[in-house]
C-alpha positions in Angstrom: 0.0 0.0 0.0 2.9 2.4 0.8 4.5 1.6 -2.6 1.2 2.3 -4.4 0.9 5.6 -2.6 4.4 6.6 -3.4 3.8 5.7 -7.1 0.7 7.8 -7.3 2.1 10.8 -5.5 5.7 10.8 -6.7 6.0 8.6 -9.7 3.3 10.2 -11.9 3.4 13.6 -13.5 0.3 15.7 -12.5 -2.2 16.5 -15.2 -4.3 19.6 -15.1 -7.9 18.5 -15.8 -11.3 19.6 -14.4 -12.8 16.9 -12.3 -16.2 15.4 -13.2 -19.2 16.9 -11.5 -20.5 14.8 -8.6 -23.5 12.6 -9.5 -24.4 11.9 -5.9 -28.0 12.9 -5.0 -29.0 14.9 -2.0 -28.1 14.6 0.8 -25.2 12.3 0.0 -23.6 15.0 -2.2 -23.0 17.1 1.0 -19.5 16.0 2.0 -19.7 17.4 5.5 -22.3 14.8 6.2 -19.6 12.2 6.1 -18.2 13.6 9.3 -21.3 12.5 11.2 -21.0 9.0 9.8 -17.4 8.9 10.7 -18.2 10.0 14.3 -20.8 7.3 14.6 -19.1 4.4 12.8 -15.5 4.9 11.8 -13.1 2.6 13.6 -9.6 4.1 13.5 -8.0 1.3 15.6 -4.9 0.1 13.8 -4.4 -3.6 13.2 -2.8 -5.3 16.1 -1.3 -8.9 15.9 -2.7 -11.4 18.3 0.2 -12.3 20.6 -1.5 -15.7 21.3 -1.4 -16.7 17.6 1.5 -17.6 15.3 2.9 -15.5 12.5 1.0 -17.2 9.7 -2.4 -16.6 11.4 -1.5 -12.9 12.1 -0.3 -12.4 8.6 -3.6 -13.8 7.3 -5.6 -11.7 9.7 -3.7 -8.5 8.5 -4.3 -9.3 4.9 -8.0 -10.2 5.3 -8.9 -7.3 7.6 -6.9 -4.5 5.9 -5.4 -4.7 2.4 -7.7 -7.5 1.4 -10.8 -5.8 3.0 -12.7 -9.1 2.7 -15.3 -7.8 5.2 -16.4 -5.1 2.8 -18.6 -7.7 1.1 -18.6 -10.7 3.4 -19.5 -9.0 6.7 -23.1 -7.9 7.6 -24.0 -4.2 7.6 -25.6 -2.2 10.2 -28.2 0.6 10.3 -25.8 3.1 8.7 -24.5 0.5 6.2 -21.4 0.2 8.3 -19.6 -3.1 8.7 -20.8 -4.4 12.1 -17.2 -5.8 12.8 -13.8 -5.0 11.4 -12.2 -8.1 12.7 -12.8 -11.3 14.6 -12.5 -9.7 18.0 -14.9 -7.5 19.9 -18.7 -7.8 20.6 -19.6 -8.5 17.0 -16.6 -10.5 16.1 -18.6 -13.6 15.4 -20.3 -11.7 12.6 -17.1 -10.8 10.9 -17.0 -12.5 7.4 -20.2 -14.4 8.2 -21.8 -13.4 4.9 -23.9 -10.6 3.5 -26.0 -9.7 0.4 -24.3 -7.1 -1.8 -25.8 -5.7 -5.1 -28.1 -8.7 -5.5 -25.2 -11.2 -4.9 -24.8 -13.3 -1.7 -21.2 -12.9 -0.4 -20.9 -16.3 1.4 -19.9 -17.0 5.0 -16.1 -17.4 4.9 -15.6 -18.6 8.4 -14.1 -22.2 8.5 -15.6 -22.7 5.1 -13.0 -25.1 3.5 -9.6 -26.7 4.1 -6.6 -24.4 3.7 -5.6 -26.0 0.3 -9.2 -25.6 -1.0 -9.3 -21.9 0.0 -5.8 -21.3 -1.5 -6.9 -22.9 -4.8 -10.0 -20.7 -5.0 -8.1 -17.5 -4.4 -5.5 -18.5 -6.9 -7.7 -19.9 -9.7 -11.2 -18.7 -9.0 -12.4 -22.3 -8.5 -12.0 -25.4 -6.4 -13.7 -28.7 -5.9 -16.7 -27.1 -4.3 -17.4 -23.9 -6.2 -16.4 -21.2 -8.7 -16.5 -17.5 -7.9 -19.2 -15.3 -9.3 -20.3 -11.6 -9.3 -17.7 -9.1 -8.1 -15.5 -11.9 -6.8 -14.4 -12.8 -10.4 -12.7 -9.4 -10.6 -11.1 -9.9 -7.2 -9.6 -13.1 -8.4 -8.6 -11.9 -11.9 -7.1 -8.5 -10.8 -5.9 -9.3 -7.3 -5.6 -12.6 -5.5 -4.3 -14.7 -8.3 -1.2 -12.5 -8.2 -0.6 -12.9 -4.4 2.4 -14.9 -3.2 1.6 -18.4 -2.3 2.6 -17.8 1.3 0.2 -14.9 1.6 -2.6 -17.1 0.2 -1.8 -19.8 2.7 -1.8 -17.2 5.5 -5.3 -15.9 4.5 -6.6 -19.4 4.2 -5.2 -20.3 7.6 -6.8 -17.3 9.2 -10.2 -18.0 7.6 -10.0 -21.7 8.6 -9.4 -20.6 12.3 -12.5 -18.5 12.6 -15.2 -20.5 14.4 -18.5 -21.1 12.6 -22.0 -22.2 13.5 -22.4 -23.7 10.1 -23.2 -27.5 10.1 -20.2 -29.5 9.2 -20.4 -30.9 5.7 -20.2 -34.6 5.1 -19.5 -35.2 1.4 -19.0 -39.0 1.8 -18.4 -41.2 -1.1 -19.7 -40.0 -4.5 -22.7 -42.1 -5.6 -23.2 -40.8 -9.2 -26.9 -41.1 -8.9 -29.6 -38.6 -9.5 -32.0 -37.8 -6.6 -35.2 -39.8 -6.6 -37.3 -36.7 -7.0 -35.6 -36.0 -10.3 -38.2 -38.0 -12.3 -41.3 -37.3 -10.2 -41.2 -33.6 -9.7 -41.4 -30.6 -12.0 -38.3 -29.1 -10.4 -36.4 -32.4 -10.9 -37.3 -32.7 -14.6 -36.6 -29.0 -15.1 -33.1 -29.5 -13.6 -32.6 -32.6 -15.7 -33.4 -30.7 -18.9 -31.7 -27.4 -18.3 -28.9 -28.0 -15.8 -27.7 -31.6 -15.7 -25.6 -31.5 -18.9 -23.1 -29.3 -17.1 -23.8 -29.9 -13.4 -24.7 -33.6 -14.0 -27.7 -35.5 -12.8 -26.0 -36.3 -9.5 -25.0 -32.7 -8.9 -21.3 -33.5 -9.1 -20.4 -31.1 -11.8 -17.4 -31.6 -14.0 -14.0 -31.1 -12.2 -12.1 -28.2 -13.7 -15.0 -27.1 -15.9 -18.5 -26.8 -14.3 -19.0 -26.4 -10.6 -20.9 -29.0 -8.5 -24.2 -28.5 -6.8 -23.2 -30.9 -4.0 -21.1 -29.1 -1.4 -21.4 -25.7 -3.1 -21.8 -22.8 -0.6 -23.9 -20.8 -3.0 -26.4 -23.6 -3.2 -26.5 -24.1 0.6 -26.5 -20.4 1.6 -29.5 -19.2 3.6 -29.8 -16.3 1.2 -30.4 -17.6 -2.4 -29.6 -14.3 -4.0 -26.5 -15.5 -5.9 -28.2 -18.7 -7.0 -31.2 -16.7 -8.4 -28.9 -14.0 -9.9 -26.8 -16.5 -11.8 -29.9 -18.3 -13.1 -31.5 -15.2 -14.4 -28.4 -13.4 -15.8 -25.8 -16.1 -16.4 -22.2 -16.4 -15.1 -18.6 -16.5 -16.1 -15.5 -17.9 -14.5 -12.6 -15.7 -13.6 -9.8 -15.5 -16.1 -6.5 -16.4 -14.4 -3.0 -17.3 -15.5 -3.5 -21.0 -14.5 -7.0 -21.1 -16.0 -7.2 -18.6 -18.9 -10.2 -20.3 -20.5 -13.4 -18.6 -19.4 -16.4 -20.9 -18.9 -19.9 -19.4 -19.1 -23.4 -20.2 -18.1 -26.2 -18.6 -20.1 -29.0 -16.7 -18.3 -32.3 -18.6 -18.0 -34.6 -15.6 -17.9 -36.6 -17.2 -20.7 -38.0 -19.6 -18.1 -41.0 -18.4 -16.1 -40.6 -17.4 -12.5 -42.4 -20.5 -11.4 -40.1 -22.8 -13.4 -37.0 -21.2 -12.0 -38.5 -21.4 -8.5 -39.2 -25.1 -9.0 -35.7 -25.9 -10.3 -33.8 -23.9 -7.7 -36.0 -25.4 -4.9 -35.2 -28.9 -6.2 -31.5 -28.0 -6.2 -31.5 -26.7 -2.6 -33.7 -29.5 -1.3 -31.2 -32.1 -2.6 -27.8 -30.4 -2.3 -28.5 -27.4 0.0 -27.9 -29.1 3.3 -31.2 -27.9 4.6 -31.4 -24.7 2.7 -35.0 -23.5 2.2 -37.0 -23.4 -1.1 -36.7 -20.5 -3.5 -40.2 -18.9 -3.9 -41.7 -17.6 -7.1 -41.9 -14.2 -5.4 -38.2 -14.2 -4.7 -37.5 -14.9 -8.4 -39.9 -12.2 -9.5 -38.3 -9.6 -7.2 -34.9 -10.5 -8.5 -36.0 -10.4 -12.1 -37.5 -6.9 -11.5 -34.3 -5.6 -9.9 -31.9 -7.2 -12.4 -33.9 -6.7 -15.6 -32.1 -9.6 -17.4 -32.1 -10.0 -21.1 -34.3 -12.7 -22.5 -33.6 -15.0 -25.4 -35.9 -14.1 -28.2 -35.2 -16.9 -30.7 -38.4 -18.3 -32.3 -37.7 -21.9 -31.4 -40.2 -23.1 -28.8 -38.5 -25.2 -26.2 -40.7 -27.9 -24.8 -40.7 -28.3 -21.1 -40.2 -32.0 -20.1 -41.6 -31.1 -16.7 -45.0 -31.0 -18.5 -44.7 -34.8 -19.0 -46.1 -35.2 -15.5 -49.4 -33.7 -16.7 -50.0 -36.3 -19.4 -52.3 -39.3 -18.7 -49.4 -41.7 -19.6 -46.9 -39.7 -17.6 -45.0 -42.7 -16.3 -44.5 -44.1 -19.8 -43.4 -40.7 -21.1 -40.9 -40.1 -18.3 -39.5 -43.6 -19.0 -39.1 -42.8 -22.7 -37.3 -39.5 -21.8 -35.0 -41.4 -19.5 -34.2 -43.9 -22.2 -33.1 -41.0 -24.2 -30.9 -39.5 -21.4 -29.6 -42.7 -19.9 -29.6 -45.1 -22.8 -26.4 -46.8 -22.0 -27.3 -47.5 -18.4 -30.9 -48.6 -18.9 -30.3 -50.6 -22.1 -26.8 -52.0 -21.7 -27.5 -55.0 -24.0 -28.4 -52.7 -26.8 -25.7 -50.0 -26.6 -22.1 -51.0 -27.6 -20.3 -47.8 -26.7 -20.3 -44.9 -24.3 -23.1 -42.8 -26.1 -26.7 -42.1 -25.1 -29.3 -40.7 -27.4 -28.8 -37.4 -25.7 -25.2 -37.3 -26.9 -26.5 -36.0 -30.2 -30.1 -35.0 -29.3 -29.2 -32.4 -26.6 -31.3 -31.8 -23.5 -33.6 -34.8 -24.2 -34.1 -33.5 -27.7 -35.2 -30.0 -26.9 -32.4 -27.8 -28.3 -32.7 -25.9 -31.5 -30.3 -27.3 -34.2 -29.3 -29.9 -31.6 -31.3 -32.7 -33.4 -34.5 -31.8 -31.5 -37.4 -34.3 -31.4 -40.0 -31.5 -31.9 -42.4 -32.7 -34.6 -40.1 -35.6 -35.7 -42.7 -38.4 -35.5 -45.1 -36.4 -37.7 -42.7 -37.1 -40.6 -42.7 -40.9 -40.3 -43.2 -43.2 -42.1 -40.9 -41.5 -44.7 -38.5 -42.5 -47.4 -34.9 -42.8 -46.4 -32.3 -42.6 -49.2 -29.7 -44.5 -47.0 -32.1 -47.5 -46.8 -33.6 -47.0 -50.2 -37.1 -47.5 -48.8 -39.8 -46.1 -46.6 -39.0 -46.5 -42.9 -41.0 -46.1 -39.6 -40.2 -44.3 -36.5 -39.2 -47.6 -34.9 -36.8 -48.2 -37.9 -35.2 -44.8 -37.4 -34.7 -45.4 -33.6 -33.1 -48.8 -34.3 -30.9 -47.3 -36.9 -29.4 -45.1 -34.2 -28.9 -48.1 -31.9 -27.0 -49.9 -34.6 -25.0 -47.0 -35.9 -24.5 -44.2 -33.5 -24.5 -46.5 -30.4 -22.8 -49.4 -32.2 -25.3 -51.8 -30.6 -28.4 -53.8 -31.3 -32.0 -53.0 -32.1 -35.0 -53.1 -29.8 -38.0 -55.2 -30.6 -40.8 -53.0 -31.9 -43.3 -54.4 -29.4 -41.0 -54.0 -26.4 -42.0 -51.7 -23.6 -38.8 -49.7 -24.2 -39.6 -49.0 -27.8 -43.2 -48.1 -27.0 -42.0 -45.7 -24.4 -39.5 -44.0 -26.7 -42.1 -43.7 -29.5 -44.6 -42.3 -27.0 -42.1 -39.7 -26.0 -41.5 -38.7 -29.6 -45.3 -38.5 -30.2 -45.6 -36.2 -27.2 -42.8 -34.1 -28.7 -44.8 -34.0 -31.9 -47.4 -31.7 -30.4 -49.6 -30.3 -33.1 -47.0 -30.7 -35.9 -48.4 -31.9 -39.3 -46.4 -33.7 -42.0 -46.4 -30.5 -44.2 -45.2 -28.2 -41.5 -41.8 -26.6 -41.3 -40.3 -27.0 -37.8 -38.1 -24.2 -36.6 -34.6 -25.4 -35.5 -35.1 -29.0 -36.8 -32.0 -31.0 -37.5 -28.5 -29.7 -37.0 -28.4 -26.9 -39.6 -25.8 -26.7 -42.4 -22.3 -25.5 -43.1 -20.8 -24.4 -46.4 -20.0 -27.7 -48.1 -17.8 -26.0 -50.6 -15.2 -25.4 -48.0 -12.3 -27.8 -47.9 -11.4 -29.4 -44.6 -7.9 -29.0 -43.0 -7.5 -31.8 -40.5 -4.2 -30.4 -39.3 -5.9 -27.2 -38.2 -8.7 -29.5 -36.9 -6.2 -31.2 -34.6 -5.2 -27.8 -33.1 -8.9 -26.8 -32.6 -9.7 -30.1 -31.0 -6.9 -29.7 -28.5 -7.9 -26.2 -27.6 -11.7 -26.5 -27.7 -12.8 -30.1 -27.3 -10.2 -32.2 -25.4 -11.1 -30.9 -22.0 -14.5 -32.7 -22.3 -13.8 -35.5 -24.7 -10.2 -36.3 -23.7 -6.9 -35.6 -25.4 -7.1 -38.9 -27.1 -10.8 -38.8 -27.9 -11.5 -41.2 -25.1 -14.1 -39.1 -23.3 -14.1 -38.4 -19.6 -15.5 -40.3 -16.6 -16.3 -39.3 -13.0 -14.8 -40.7 -9.8 -17.1 -43.7 -9.9 -16.2 -44.6 -13.5 -19.4 -43.3 -15.0 -19.2 -41.7 -18.4 -19.6 -37.9 -18.2 -18.8 -36.9 -21.8 -18.5 -39.6 -24.4 -15.6 -40.8 -26.6 -15.3 -39.2 -30.0 -13.3 -42.0 -31.6 -12.1 -45.5 -30.9 -14.2 -48.6 -29.9 -16.3 -46.6 -27.4 -17.6 -44.1 -30.0 -20.0 -44.2 -32.9 -19.2 -46.5 -35.9 -18.6 -45.4 -39.5 -22.2 -46.0 -40.3 -23.4 -43.1 -38.1 -24.5 -39.8 -39.6 -22.0 -38.2 -37.2 -19.2 -40.0 -38.9 -19.7 -37.8 -42.0 -17.6 -34.6 -42.0 -20.2 -32.0 -43.0 -23.0 -33.5 -40.8 -20.7 -33.5 -37.8 -19.4 -30.0 -38.7 -23.0 -28.6 -38.7 -23.7 -30.2 -35.3 -20.4 -28.9 -33.9 -20.8 -25.4 -35.2 -24.1 -24.9 -33.5 -23.7 -27.0 -30.4 -20.0 -27.4 -29.4 -18.3 -26.5 -27.2 -20.9 -25.9 -24.5 -20.4 -23.3 -21.8 -18.5 -20.8 -23.9 -21.0 -17.8 -24.0 -24.5 -16.8 -23.1 -26.6 -18.6 -25.8 -29.6 -20.3 -24.4 -29.7 -23.0 -23.1 -26.1 -24.5 -23.1 -23.9 -21.5 -24.0 -23.1 -23.6 -27.0 -21.5 -23.1 -30.4 -19.2 -20.4 -31.6 -16.9 -21.9 -34.2 -16.8 -20.7 -37.8 -17.9 -22.9 -40.7 -14.2 -23.5 -41.6 -13.2 -24.3 -38.0 -16.1 -26.7 -37.5 -15.4 -28.5 -40.8 -11.7 -28.8 -39.9 -12.3 -30.2 -36.5 -15.0 -32.5 -37.8 -12.7 -33.9 -40.5 -10.1 -34.5 -37.8 -12.2 -36.5 -35.3 -14.6 -38.3 -37.8 -11.6 -39.8 -39.6 -9.9 -41.1 -36.5 -10.1 -44.9 -35.9 -13.6 -46.2 -35.1 -15.7 -49.4 -35.4 -16.8 -50.7 -38.8 -20.5 -50.9 -39.7 -21.3 -54.5 -40.7 -24.1 -53.7 -43.1 -22.5 -50.8 -44.9 -22.7 -52.6 -48.3 -26.5 -52.3 -48.1 -26.6 -48.5 -47.7 -27.8 -46.2 -50.5 -28.9 -49.1 -52.8 -30.6 -46.6 -55.2 -27.7 -44.1 -55.2 -27.4 -40.7 -53.7 -24.5 -41.5 -51.4 -23.2 -38.2 -50.0 -19.7 -37.1 -50.8 -18.5 -37.2 -47.2 -19.7 -40.8 -46.5 -17.0 -42.9 -44.8 -17.5 -45.9 -47.2 
């Protein structure tokens, strides 16, 4: 601080410039009024080390209380908006750093929050195994604490860990990689499954190093749901740091109604909030009014799978939806790799240009050039089992097939065969562009490998469950899959991958140019993968596309 003062007063040449007029309203524009506030609230007591504590604790206390001014956000305010405590000692010492709401964000309770290494990691990188920072804290990390010396970060973490807390101790236990039971029986659970689980996972575990968990997250468990509501309405970005320069984003979900957001957030807090209360529709409405978030205005109408519960055959429809989301787990004898239907049909088939199911069953039976004949909805589904999932078909009269078809029929809504469905398919790219697989390899390493593995092997969680699937090799789609074709894959990639890169509803997906998408698609589609036994029977009447693998 002394060095900064010396630089500003002695190291810079003065510049003659008229200052801006004050924009403070009456009576706050009267500077002499500050003297009354100072008289009532200003604490001029200098920092004093605690003789009963070691040097590391006192160094951390000094940094947190003075230069770090952590209490400016994380300590409750009094009647005059003053911090009720400037340190851990004194009559209000137990309130110091115990959490406060600031500008519609909830600054969490920092007292004995995490282990020392966990706190150091958050201050250095903006993330740890429990959370990522949000709101104004992203600037604190990006512009300040990531540049601290490691010993100072350890000192601050040591100090915070030593502050006693009334918060219930967290028992994370062994990860179970299982969605809560209410996921499939409640509107909030189905809403979470549709809009949140692709990043935060059905079991709330998140994706280490990429997307934060719900389980163990202090934002989820906070008594005040302000940050949780704020992020849901307006979106979120990680802090950019030297160790983690890639910024991950979550789009705002202001397109959802207040009731929908209330249902989803209440489900999240009920299952991972350690007793945190529900988020009411009124709280969401008040936050929306205060924040005035931008709302996605695309014409695509996103079906709400929570509405499945209102149908007469709700149980069958939910089962059909689950077969889409959890194909590999529920039908292990029919899936020969690590893919689910939702690997290509995003968010249970509800994402524009992400192979949505909206209206699809209205167009079957229909002629398929690849088969050279008219096919049914059941034929189309089994084609995916044999090609995309390198497995075996279902029987047309099986309960599983009936459930999947019922789900597609529900998604059809009022669509007629002659209708044009907005956002159907995966879009297109400029097929005149020539692929450059060498550049594709570079793009894959920079944009795709963090989720699909450096060697295309995908990633798994701590229990061995697939999080994001393999893109080549024996655990990926075979050469007969549509995704094995360069330009089909490129169109899908352009609009849907990578996820979590910006604010596009609902996955923050897409962002590559046509050329980049074609280059990376050429690279991963032509990597080794399983053969398709019946490839000789495809396109019997001609019309084979130029990018077919055989």
